[in-house]
C-alpha positions as CSV (number, residue, x, y, z in Angstrom):
1,X,49.1,113.5,-136.6
2,X,45.8,115.0,-136.0
3,X,45.5,117.7,-138.2
4,X,42.0,118.2,-139.9
5,X,42.4,115.7,-142.7
6,X,39.2,116.0,-145.1
7,X,39.5,112.3,-146.4
8,X,37.1,110.0,-147.2
9,X,38.0,106.8,-146.3
10,X,36.5,103.3,-146.2
11,X,35.7,101.5,-143.3
12,X,37.9,98.5,-143.9
13,X,41.3,100.9,-144.4
14,X,40.2,102.5,-141.1
15,X,40.1,99.3,-139.1
16,X,43.0,97.9,-141.0
17,X,45.3,101.1,-139.8
18,X,43.7,101.1,-136.7
19,X,44.7,97.6,-136.1
20,X,48.1,98.1,-137.4
21,X,48.6,100.8,-134.9
22,X,47.3,98.4,-132.2
23,X,49.6,95.6,-133.6
24,X,52.4,98.2,-133.5
25,X,51.9,98.8,-129.7
26,X,52.3,95.0,-129.1
27,X,55.1,94.4,-131.2
28,X,57.0,97.4,-129.4
29,X,56.0,95.7,-126.2
30,X,57.7,92.5,-127.1
31,X,60.9,93.9,-128.4
32,X,61.3,95.4,-125.2
33,X,61.0,92.6,-123.0
34,X,63.1,90.1,-125.3
35,X,66.2,92.6,-125.4
36,X,66.0,93.7,-122.0
37,X,69.0,92.7,-119.7
38,X,67.2,92.7,-116.2
39,X,64.5,90.2,-114.6
40,X,62.3,93.2,-113.4
41,X,61.6,93.7,-117.1
42,X,61.7,90.4,-118.9
43,X,60.2,88.5,-116.1
44,X,58.2,90.8,-113.9
45,X,57.5,93.0,-117.1
46,X,57.4,96.4,-115.2
47,X,57.0,98.7,-118.3
48,X,55.1,100.2,-120.9
49,X,55.4,101.2,-124.3
50,X,53.2,102.7,-127.3
51,X,52.5,105.4,-129.6
52,X,51.1,108.8,-129.5
53,X,49.8,111.2,-132.1
54,X,52.0,114.1,-133.0
55,X,50.6,116.2,-130.0
56,X,51.2,113.7,-127.6
57,X,47.6,112.0,-127.8
58,X,48.0,108.5,-127.0
59,X,47.1,106.0,-129.6
60,X,48.0,102.6,-128.3
61,X,49.8,101.3,-125.2
62,X,51.1,97.7,-124.3
63,X,51.2,97.3,-120.3
64,X,52.9,95.1,-118.1
65,X,52.2,97.5,-115.1
66,X,48.5,99.0,-115.3
67,X,50.1,101.8,-113.0
68,X,51.4,103.3,-116.5
69,X,48.3,103.8,-118.3
70,X,48.5,107.1,-119.5
71,X,52.2,108.4,-118.5
72,X,53.2,107.9,-122.0
73,X,51.1,111.1,-122.8
74,X,52.8,112.9,-120.2
75,X,56.3,112.1,-121.1
76,X,55.4,113.1,-124.9
77,X,53.9,116.4,-123.8
78,X,56.7,117.4,-121.7
79,X,58.8,116.5,-124.6
80,X,56.9,118.9,-126.9
81,X,56.7,121.5,-124.0
82,X,60.4,121.5,-123.9
83,X,61.4,120.6,-127.8
84,X,58.3,122.6,-129.2
85,X,60.4,125.0,-131.4
86,X,60.3,124.4,-135.2
87,X,63.3,122.5,-135.8
88,X,64.2,121.2,-132.1
89,X,63.3,117.8,-133.0
90,X,64.9,116.0,-135.8
91,X,65.0,112.6,-137.2
92,X,66.9,110.1,-134.9
93,X,66.4,112.2,-131.7
94,X,65.6,110.1,-128.9
95,X,64.7,111.7,-125.5
96,X,65.0,110.5,-121.9
97,X,62.8,111.7,-119.2
98,X,62.2,110.4,-115.2
99,X,60.6,113.4,-114.1
100,X,58.3,112.6,-111.5
101,X,56.3,115.7,-111.3
102,X,56.0,116.3,-115.0
103,X,57.0,113.9,-118.0
104,X,57.9,111.1,-115.6
105,X,54.6,110.6,-113.2
106,X,56.0,107.9,-111.1
107,X,59.6,107.6,-109.7
108,X,62.8,108.0,-110.7
109,X,63.5,104.2,-111.2
110,X,60.9,104.2,-114.3
111,X,63.0,105.6,-117.1
112,X,60.9,106.9,-120.0
113,X,62.3,107.5,-123.7
114,X,60.4,109.5,-126.3
115,X,61.1,109.4,-130.1
116,X,59.7,111.8,-132.5
117,X,58.5,109.8,-135.7
118,X,58.7,111.8,-139.3
119,X,57.3,111.4,-142.7
120,X,59.2,113.9,-144.7
121,X,59.8,116.6,-142.5
122,X,56.7,116.5,-140.3
123,X,56.5,114.6,-137.1
124,X,53.4,112.4,-137.7
125,X,53.8,110.4,-134.3
126,X,55.8,109.5,-131.4
127,X,57.0,106.2,-130.0
128,X,57.3,106.0,-126.5
129,X,58.1,103.6,-123.3
130,X,59.0,103.6,-120.1
131,X,60.7,101.1,-117.7
132,X,61.8,100.1,-114.4
133,X,65.6,100.2,-114.2
134,X,67.0,97.8,-111.5
135,X,69.2,100.8,-110.8
136,X,69.3,104.6,-111.1
137,X,71.8,105.3,-108.3
138,X,70.7,107.3,-105.1
139,X,71.7,106.6,-101.3
140,X,70.2,102.8,-101.3
141,X,70.3,99.5,-103.6
142,X,67.5,99.8,-105.9
143,X,67.3,103.3,-105.6
144,X,63.8,103.6,-104.6
145,X,64.4,104.4,-100.7
146,X,61.7,103.8,-98.3
147,X,63.3,106.4,-95.9
148,X,64.4,109.5,-98.4
149,X,63.2,112.9,-97.6
150,X,63.7,115.0,-100.7
151,X,64.1,113.6,-104.6
152,X,67.8,113.9,-104.8
153,X,68.5,111.1,-102.3
154,X,66.4,108.8,-104.9
155,X,68.8,108.7,-107.7
156,X,69.7,110.2,-111.3
157,X,67.2,112.6,-112.5
158,X,66.9,112.9,-116.4
159,X,65.0,116.1,-116.9
160,X,64.1,115.6,-120.9
161,X,67.3,115.8,-122.4
162,X,68.7,114.2,-125.9
163,X,70.1,110.8,-125.4
164,X,70.4,110.9,-129.2
165,X,71.1,113.9,-131.1
166,X,69.9,113.0,-134.9
167,X,70.8,109.8,-134.3
168,X,74.4,110.3,-132.6
169,X,74.4,109.2,-128.9
170,X,75.3,111.9,-126.4
171,X,78.1,109.7,-124.9
172,X,78.9,111.9,-121.9
173,X,75.5,111.2,-120.6
174,X,75.9,107.4,-120.9
175,X,79.5,107.6,-118.6
176,X,77.4,109.5,-116.0
177,X,74.7,107.0,-116.0
178,X,77.5,104.3,-115.7
179,X,79.2,105.9,-113.0
180,X,76.3,106.5,-110.7
181,X,74.5,103.2,-111.0
182,X,75.4,100.2,-108.9
183,X,74.8,97.9,-111.8
184,X,75.5,99.8,-115.0
185,X,75.3,96.3,-117.5
186,X,71.9,96.0,-116.3
187,X,70.6,99.5,-116.6
188,X,72.3,100.3,-119.9
189,X,71.2,96.9,-121.5
190,X,67.7,97.9,-120.5
191,X,68.3,101.3,-122.1
192,X,69.5,99.8,-125.3
193,X,66.5,97.6,-125.3
194,X,64.1,100.5,-124.9
195,X,65.7,102.2,-127.9
196,X,65.5,99.0,-130.0
197,X,61.4,99.1,-128.9
198,X,61.5,102.5,-130.0
199,X,62.8,102.0,-133.4
200,X,60.5,99.0,-133.9
201,X,57.6,101.4,-133.6
202,X,59.4,104.1,-135.9
203,X,59.8,101.7,-138.6
204,X,56.3,100.4,-138.5
205,X,54.4,103.8,-138.5
206,X,56.6,104.8,-141.3
207,X,55.8,101.6,-143.3
208,X,52.2,102.4,-142.5
209,X,52.5,106.1,-143.9
210,X,54.3,104.7,-147.1
211,X,51.8,102.4,-147.6
212,X,48.1,104.1,-146.9
213,X,49.3,107.8,-147.3
214,X,50.0,110.1,-144.6
215,X,46.4,111.7,-145.0
216,X,44.6,108.6,-144.5
217,X,46.8,107.3,-141.6
218,X,45.9,111.0,-140.0
219,X,42.2,110.6,-140.7
220,X,42.5,106.6,-139.3
221,X,44.0,108.3,-136.0
222,X,41.3,110.8,-135.5
223,X,38.6,108.1,-136.1
224,X,40.6,105.9,-133.7
225,X,40.2,108.7,-131.1
226,X,36.6,109.9,-131.6
227,X,35.8,105.9,-131.2
228,X,37.4,105.7,-128.1
229,X,35.2,108.8,-126.7
230,X,32.3,107.7,-128.2
231,X,32.5,104.1,-126.4
232,X,33.5,105.6,-123.0
233,X,30.6,107.8,-123.1
234,X,28.3,105.0,-124.1
235,X,29.6,103.0,-121.0
236,X,29.1,106.0,-118.8
237,X,25.2,106.0,-119.5
238,X,25.1,102.7,-117.7
239,X,26.6,103.9,-114.6
240,X,24.6,105.0,-111.8
241,X,24.2,108.9,-111.5
242,X,25.0,111.2,-108.7
243,X,28.0,112.0,-106.1
244,X,29.4,109.3,-104.5
245,X,32.0,110.0,-101.6
246,X,34.7,108.0,-99.7
247,X,37.3,108.9,-97.4
248,X,40.5,106.6,-96.2
249,X,43.8,106.7,-94.5
250,X,47.3,106.0,-95.8
251,X,49.2,104.3,-93.1
252,X,52.3,106.3,-92.7
253,X,55.6,107.9,-94.5
254,X,58.1,105.6,-93.6
255,X,58.9,107.9,-90.4
256,X,56.0,106.6,-88.6
257,X,54.2,110.1,-89.2
258,X,50.5,109.8,-90.1
259,X,48.0,108.4,-90.7
260,X,47.2,110.7,-93.8
261,X,43.6,111.2,-94.4
262,X,42.8,111.5,-98.1
263,X,39.3,111.9,-99.6
264,X,37.0,111.9,-102.8
265,X,34.0,113.0,-104.2
266,X,32.9,111.3,-107.4
267,X,29.9,112.9,-109.5
268,X,29.0,110.7,-112.7
269,X,26.7,112.1,-115.3
270,X,26.3,110.8,-118.7
271,X,28.9,113.2,-120.2
272,X,31.3,113.1,-117.5
273,X,33.2,111.2,-114.9
274,X,34.4,114.1,-112.2
275,X,37.0,112.9,-109.5
276,X,37.6,115.6,-106.8
277,X,40.5,114.7,-104.2
278,X,40.6,118.0,-102.6
279,X,40.7,118.2,-99.1
280,X,43.5,115.1,-98.9
281,X,46.1,115.7,-96.6
282,X,48.9,118.1,-97.8
283,X,52.7,116.3,-99.2
284,X,54.5,114.7,-96.5
285,X,58.2,114.5,-95.6
286,X,58.5,110.5,-96.3
287,X,58.8,109.2,-100.2
288,X,54.9,108.0,-100.3
289,X,54.2,111.2,-102.0
290,X,52.9,110.9,-105.7
291,X,52.5,113.4,-108.5
292,X,49.3,114.5,-110.1
293,X,50.5,112.4,-113.1
294,X,50.7,109.5,-111.0
295,X,47.5,110.1,-109.6
296,X,46.0,110.4,-113.2
297,X,47.2,107.1,-114.3
298,X,45.8,105.3,-111.0
299,X,42.0,106.8,-111.9
300,X,42.4,105.8,-115.1
301,X,42.9,102.5,-114.5
302,X,39.9,102.3,-112.1
303,X,37.6,104.3,-114.8
304,X,38.3,101.5,-117.3
305,X,37.5,98.8,-115.0
306,X,34.1,100.9,-114.2
307,X,33.3,101.4,-118.0
308,X,35.0,98.9,-120.3
309,X,38.2,97.1,-119.4
310,X,38.8,95.3,-122.6
311,X,38.6,98.6,-124.3
312,X,41.9,99.2,-126.5
313,X,43.6,102.2,-124.4
314,X,43.8,105.8,-126.2
315,X,43.3,109.3,-125.0
316,X,39.8,109.6,-126.8
317,X,38.7,106.9,-123.8
318,X,39.7,109.1,-121.1
319,X,38.2,112.5,-122.7
320,X,34.9,112.2,-120.3
321,X,37.5,111.9,-117.2
322,X,38.1,115.0,-114.8
323,X,40.7,114.9,-111.8
324,X,40.7,117.8,-109.3
325,X,43.4,118.1,-106.8
326,X,44.7,120.3,-104.4
327,X,48.6,121.5,-105.4
328,X,51.0,120.1,-103.1
329,X,49.1,117.1,-101.6
330,X,49.7,113.8,-101.0
331,X,48.1,113.0,-104.3
332,X,49.8,115.7,-106.1
333,X,53.3,116.4,-104.7
334,X,55.6,118.8,-105.9
335,X,59.4,119.0,-106.2
336,X,61.4,118.4,-104.3
337,X,59.2,116.2,-102.5
338,X,60.3,112.5,-102.1
339,X,58.4,109.8,-104.6
340,X,60.3,106.8,-104.6
341,X,57.3,104.7,-103.1
342,X,54.6,106.6,-104.7
343,X,52.5,103.8,-105.4
344,X,51.0,103.8,-101.9
345,X,49.0,107.4,-102.3
346,X,48.4,106.7,-106.2
347,X,46.6,103.5,-105.7
348,X,44.9,104.6,-102.5
349,X,43.5,107.3,-104.8
350,X,42.1,104.7,-107.1
351,X,40.9,102.6,-104.0
352,X,38.8,105.6,-102.6
353,X,37.0,105.8,-106.4
354,X,36.6,102.0,-105.6
355,X,35.3,102.1,-102.3
356,X,32.8,104.9,-103.1
357,X,31.3,103.1,-106.0
358,X,31.4,99.3,-105.0
359,X,28.3,99.3,-103.2
360,X,26.5,100.7,-106.6
361,X,28.0,98.6,-108.8
362,X,28.5,95.2,-107.2
363,X,28.4,93.3,-110.6
364,X,31.7,95.3,-111.5
365,X,33.8,96.3,-108.4
366,X,34.7,93.5,-105.3
367,X,35.7,94.4,-101.7
368,X,39.2,95.8,-101.1
369,X,42.2,93.9,-102.1
370,X,45.9,94.1,-100.9
371,X,46.5,97.4,-102.6
372,X,50.1,98.2,-101.8
373,X,52.6,96.7,-104.4
374,X,54.4,95.6,-101.5
375,X,57.9,95.9,-102.7
376,X,61.1,94.5,-101.6
377,X,64.5,95.1,-102.4
378,X,67.3,92.9,-101.1
379,X,71.1,92.9,-101.8
380,X,74.3,91.8,-100.9
381,X,77.0,89.3,-102.5
382,X,76.2,86.0,-103.8
383,X,77.7,83.0,-101.3
384,X,79.1,81.1,-104.6
385,X,80.6,84.1,-106.6
386,X,81.0,86.6,-104.3
387,X,79.4,88.7,-107.0
388,X,76.9,91.5,-105.9
389,X,73.1,90.7,-106.4
390,X,70.1,92.9,-106.0
391,X,66.7,91.4,-105.9
392,X,63.9,94.2,-107.0
393,X,60.3,92.6,-106.8
394,X,56.7,93.2,-106.0
395,X,54.4,90.5,-104.3
396,X,51.1,89.1,-105.1
397,X,48.6,89.4,-102.5
398,X,44.6,88.9,-101.9
399,X,42.1,90.3,-103.9
400,X,38.4,91.1,-102.4
401,X,35.4,88.8,-103.0
402,X,32.3,90.0,-104.9
403,X,28.9,89.5,-105.6
404,X,28.5,85.5,-106.6
405,X,32.6,84.9,-106.4
406,X,35.1,84.6,-103.7
407,X,38.2,86.8,-104.0
408,X,41.2,85.9,-106.2
409,X,44.2,84.4,-104.6
410,X,47.7,85.3,-104.7
411,X,47.6,87.9,-107.5
412,X,49.1,91.3,-107.9
413,X,47.7,94.6,-107.0
414,X,45.6,96.8,-109.4
415,X,48.8,99.0,-110.0
416,X,51.0,96.0,-111.1
417,X,48.4,94.2,-113.3
418,X,49.5,91.4,-115.7
419,X,53.1,91.2,-113.9
420,X,54.9,88.1,-112.7
421,X,57.1,87.1,-110.1
422,X,60.9,86.3,-110.7
423,X,60.3,82.3,-110.7
424,X,62.1,80.7,-107.8
425,X,64.6,78.7,-109.8
426,X,65.8,82.0,-111.3
427,X,65.9,83.7,-108.4
428,X,68.0,80.8,-106.1
429,X,70.5,80.8,-109.2
430,X,71.0,84.5,-109.6
431,X,70.6,85.7,-106.1
432,X,72.3,85.0,-102.8
433,X,69.2,83.8,-101.3
434,X,67.1,80.3,-100.5
435,X,63.2,80.6,-101.0
436,X,62.0,78.5,-97.9
437,X,58.4,79.0,-98.6
438,X,55.9,80.3,-101.2
439,X,52.7,79.5,-100.2
440,X,49.1,80.8,-99.6
441,X,48.5,82.6,-96.5
442,X,45.4,81.1,-94.9
443,X,44.6,83.5,-92.1
444,X,40.6,83.3,-92.2
445,X,40.4,86.7,-92.7
446,X,38.0,88.6,-95.1
447,X,34.8,86.5,-94.2
448,X,31.4,86.8,-96.0
449,X,28.9,84.8,-98.0
450,X,31.8,85.1,-100.3
451,X,35.4,85.2,-99.0
452,X,38.3,87.5,-99.6
453,X,41.3,85.8,-101.6
454,X,44.1,84.8,-99.5
455,X,47.4,86.5,-99.8
456,X,50.8,84.7,-99.8
457,X,54.0,84.0,-97.3
458,X,57.3,84.3,-99.3
459,X,60.6,83.5,-97.6
460,X,64.3,84.6,-98.3
461,X,66.7,83.0,-96.6
462,X,70.0,84.8,-96.6
463,X,73.0,82.7,-98.1
464,X,75.9,85.3,-97.1
465,X,76.4,87.5,-94.4
466,X,76.1,91.3,-94.9
467,X,73.1,91.3,-96.7
468,X,70.3,94.0,-96.6
469,X,66.6,94.1,-97.2
470,X,64.3,97.1,-97.5
471,X,60.4,96.4,-97.8
472,X,57.4,98.9,-98.0
473,X,54.3,96.7,-97.2
474,X,51.4,99.5,-97.0
475,X,48.0,98.6,-96.0
476,X,49.7,97.5,-92.9
477,X,47.3,99.2,-90.3
478,X,44.1,100.3,-92.4
479,X,43.3,96.6,-94.3
480,X,41.2,95.7,-97.1
481,X,37.4,96.8,-96.9
482,X,34.4,94.3,-96.9
483,X,31.2,95.3,-98.0
484,X,27.5,94.4,-97.6
485,X,28.3,92.5,-94.7
486,X,31.5,91.3,-95.2
487,X,34.1,91.1,-93.0
488,X,37.8,93.1,-93.5
489,X,41.0,91.5,-94.9
490,X,44.1,91.4,-93.3
491,X,47.2,93.2,-93.2
492,X,50.3,93.1,-95.3
493,X,53.3,92.9,-93.0
494,X,56.6,91.0,-92.5
495,X,59.0,89.4,-90.0
496,X,62.6,88.6,-89.4
497,X,63.4,85.2,-88.3
498,X,66.9,85.2,-87.2
499,X,69.3,82.1,-87.3
500,X,69.6,82.2,-83.7
501,X,65.8,81.7,-83.2
502,X,65.0,85.4,-82.4
503,X,61.9,87.2,-84.0
504,X,61.8,90.7,-85.2
505,X,58.9,92.5,-86.1
506,X,55.8,92.8,-87.9
507,X,56.8,95.3,-89.8
508,X,55.1,97.6,-92.4
509,X,57.7,99.9,-93.6
510,X,61.5,99.3,-92.8
511,X,64.7,100.5,-94.4
512,X,67.9,98.3,-95.0
513,X,67.5,95.6,-92.2
514,X,70.7,93.9,-91.8
515,X,70.4,89.9,-92.6
516,X,73.1,87.5,-92.1
517,X,73.6,84.0,-93.2
518,X,70.6,82.1,-92.2
519,X,68.5,84.9,-91.2
520,X,64.9,84.9,-92.9
521,X,62.8,87.9,-94.0
522,X,59.2,86.5,-94.2
523,X,57.0,88.5,-96.1
524,X,53.0,87.9,-95.6
525,X,50.3,89.9,-97.9
526,X,46.8,90.7,-97.1
527,X,43.7,88.6,-97.5
528,X,40.9,90.6,-99.4
529,X,37.5,91.7,-97.9
530,X,34.8,89.4,-98.0
531,X,31.4,90.1,-99.6
532,X,27.7,89.6,-98.0
533,X,26.7,88.0,-94.6
534,X,28.9,85.0,-93.5
535,X,26.2,83.2,-92.4
536,X,24.8,82.8,-95.7
537,X,27.7,80.9,-97.2
538,X,26.9,77.6,-98.3
539,X,27.6,74.7,-95.5
540,X,29.4,72.5,-97.8
541,X,31.2,75.4,-99.1
542,X,32.6,76.0,-95.3
543,X,33.6,72.2,-95.5
544,X,35.7,72.6,-98.3
545,X,37.3,75.9,-97.1
546,X,38.2,73.9,-93.9
547,X,39.7,71.0,-95.6
548,X,41.6,73.1,-97.9
549,X,42.9,75.2,-95.0
550,X,41.4,78.5,-96.3
551,X,39.7,78.6,-92.4
552,X,39.8,76.7,-89.4
553,X,37.4,74.6,-87.8
554,X,36.6,77.0,-84.9
555,X,36.3,79.8,-87.7
556,X,33.8,77.9,-89.5
557,X,31.9,77.3,-86.2
558,X,32.0,81.0,-84.7
559,X,32.1,82.9,-87.9
560,X,30.0,81.1,-90.3
561,X,27.7,78.9,-87.9
562,X,29.0,75.8,-89.3
563,X,30.0,72.7,-87.6
564,X,32.4,71.0,-89.5
565,X,33.9,67.3,-88.5
566,X,37.7,67.5,-89.3
567,X,38.2,63.8,-90.3
568,X,35.0,63.4,-92.4
569,X,34.4,67.1,-93.2
570,X,30.4,66.4,-92.6
571,X,29.0,69.3,-91.6
572,X,25.7,70.6,-89.5
573,X,24.7,74.4,-88.9
574,X,24.8,75.3,-85.6
575,X,21.2,76.5,-85.5
576,X,20.2,73.0,-86.8
577,X,22.1,71.5,-83.7
578,X,20.4,74.1,-81.2
579,X,17.1,73.4,-82.8
580,X,17.4,69.6,-82.4
581,X,18.6,69.7,-78.9
582,X,15.7,72.3,-78.0
583,X,13.4,69.9,-79.6
584,X,14.7,67.3,-77.4
585,X,14.6,69.1,-74.3
């Protein structure tokens, strides 16, 4: 769809076609949510959809999770690599792919579909989407096992094969899925929702070509991609120039190995934003590895935050971006390394760039945040129906403070973006649990002139015996960082409070912890890092923090130098009290 086309088009038509493509991406996104079967999709929005041109260059993408930015491109390019011969792709074909090391990019649970869109006998575009299935099989319920040692334990692999061939369903493949996943109605229901969304994109692109002509659409696409590049270069010129470095650590890989050192050199010029991750730790035995594709997606997220967060995403935007890694590193793992909790490395890569540049861009970047998806899978049988249930859910937490602002409280990490929790009412109806508590976790961490945002506490009480919970709470040992004099935040962690009064934990990563009726898994996410000297925080603001429970009276005095009356909430500076005392003496 980006062949050289010498067509003169007025600017109004260019804008109409461009906006039509973006609107089509939005419509595809909504179509998937409205027809899906799983709460992880229609409530949490753990999916992405969009269009590419005939070469696989991204034109528009609707995202629930920011961690999928750009992954559709890799899916389409993998499809073209495998089915690139003349006549290999036909109208009505749909490809299914979840290969983490190539076209998939994340983990096996994120299943992608790709559909060529034809105008006459020519492919003019592709519609694509990627959605987290509740189940793709594997050794554990929920499929993304946090103690897998190879990809084969993590579920079904779809190595870029045809789901539909000229509009005819590949029924044996459906039968294989049905026999290998624990909740086939949910997984297959979501599959049909993805198909519906693809066909929505196909319909709209065909209408666009019929209305304006193929050549006009192609020229508009070229303009769209070039405009994206021009916007990125314009913003790049505003960034500080030079080389900026950072290093950090990933806690462990689920087997108490680690910590694993990772590092980056970020070099910024007027024409290029280069991220060099060479020297980071090799891929590891546990499933915290991420593929190069996943790392690219994470870096694209932070690149957008630094340049133009409101920019409509297309591949032109990312032309100035270069990403270098060592092969077979924890940030560019290769088969058969396990990758089911890949986000721990993927997001740590983005956080390195963030940490390197935050001191130089305080107006754009805050202190460190919870970082981890803090994912939970909880399975068992419902107490009323005895039917099996499965919770698959990310957790919210605290973001870092920044120049002139406190950190956001109870928000998803950078990789999850604009997603949501399953509502408590839905959870308690569908699953065999009660939500005992869902509150802000006010531990007083992340001190500063501007304080880090609070994490949350969420407690699931098992309502039946023989339940099982697996949780992956990274950033458990290496907490969110503060800067410009601000204090570090707190850890992501969880504990088990047993019905007999015993407590176990805290944990960062734990697979398949058994729960019986009355046992509670208490999930606690991090407070973000602080910004600036705590002694510079306004005394009346400290009093407000104490009144609202974000810090204690003792913390106000010891860290902020403010004495707060816990009854009237009137304040005095410690220095003023000391000065008055010395004057009297």
